[in-house]
C-alpha positions, 0 to 999 in steps of 0.5 A: 431590538433583537425581537424587532430584527427577527420579525423583519427577517421573518417577513422577508424570505431570503433564499440566498443563504440556502443557495449558498449552503447547497453550493458549499455542500456540493463543493465539500462533497466534491473535495471529499470524494477528490480526497478519497480518490487521491488517498486510494491512489496513494495506497495503490501506489504504495502497493504497486511500488512494493510489487515493482520492487519485487519485480525488480528483484525477480528481473535481476535474478532472471538476468543473473540466471541468464548470465550463468546459463551463457557461462555454462554454455561456454564451458560446455563448448570448451569441454566438447572442444577438448573432448574432440581434441583428445579423441583425435589424439586417441585415434592418432595413438591407436594408428601409431600403435598398429604401425609399431605392431606391424613393424615389430611383427615384420622385424621378428619374422624377417631379421632375428638379429634385431632383437634390441630393436624389437624390444625397443619397439615393444617398449614403445608399444607398451608406452603407447598403450599406457598413453591410450588408456590415459587418454581413454580415462580422460575422455571418460572423465570429460564425458561425465563432466559434460553430462553433469554440466548438461544437467546443470544447464537444464536446471538453470533453464527450468529456474529461468522459466519458473522466474518468468512465470512467477514474474507474469503471475506477479503482474496479474496479481498487481492488476487484480489488486488494483482493481479490487482496491478501487472497488473496495474504496468506492464501496466504502465511500458509498456506504459512509455516504449513506450512513451520513445521509441517515445521520443528517436525516435523523438529526433534522427530525430531532432538532426541527424547528430550532433556530439555534441549531442549523446545518452548514455544509456537512456539519451540524452547528450548535450555538455555544449559548445552547450548551455552555454559559459565557466563558465556561466549558461546563455543559449546562443542564439544558445543554445536556438535554440537547446533547442527549438527543444527539447521543441517542442518534449517534448510538443508534447509528453506530450500531448500524454501521459495520465494524470494517467501516472507519468513521468518527464524529468530530467535535469542533469548538469555536469562539468569537474573536473577543479575547479571553484571559482567565486562570482557567482559559488563558486564550480562546484556544483553551476555551474552544478545546475545553468545550469540545472535550466536555462534549466528547466526554459527555458522549463517551459517558452516554455509551458512544465508543471513544474510538469514534469520537474526535475533539478539536479546538479552533479558537477564533481562527475559523469564523462563519461571519466576519462582522463585528455585530453581536449577531456575528459574534453569536454565530462564531461561538459554536460547537460543530458536529461532522460525521467523516471517515476515520 
């Protein structure tokens, strides 16, 4: 009955599966590109976030330097005011000293009996001289402090200018980094797409004409019967022969892909919905995972780097055909191979 069904299908050309596969491939490519775009935006956001943190610190330092500059300018104004006051006091003291000297000279020339008053005036004159020298010393000290303060203000202004220049440079670096990251991500997507196309082309050539191996979207699908016996996870001798062809293509491809492109060949195991419960495989999850791992180990034994292989078991959770017919169940028992980014 199976032979008769196949003969009837071969007589009627059905374009609908090919059309669905083409639409599925297009949809998966779009989803893949969107995922890559979101991933690139995520990493770019992380990088820009780190730069924003650095810019925030720089802005905080600039604000602190500006506050210090304002404070130092205020202190400079106070010192200049004190200096003006002391200079005014010095001028007054000098005038008073000249007046007392004039009075002393007049008293000595006019009245000889006023020696006590002259001595008192001389004492006052001496005191005024001491006060004048003390004021002059304070003026000198204030001038020194003012000079040091001006140097500090100059240093703060230079630091502020340097911080502003560094802030501008950081913004330029962030913009350049984002541009280079987008270019690099686009180049990596383009490179991986090209190698994926080569991979599919070579596999089609190797597996051409087989009805038990087909392309579904961006994956190659092997029916489980090609590789395993019923309810088993050990690869049959016929299955090893088929996997050997696939391994040679993967090895040739891995030697061509540059080391800086992260890629993996994902091996997915699937079963039909009929439950299994054996000591070795308590459920369909264990069976599907064991089959995927067996294929992965075979590839490693054939010389394919383990870091480029991933094994996954899905049990019966992702059927291709939801019907209960034997044909639908056979379709769901499968091993899928998908070349994707790492």
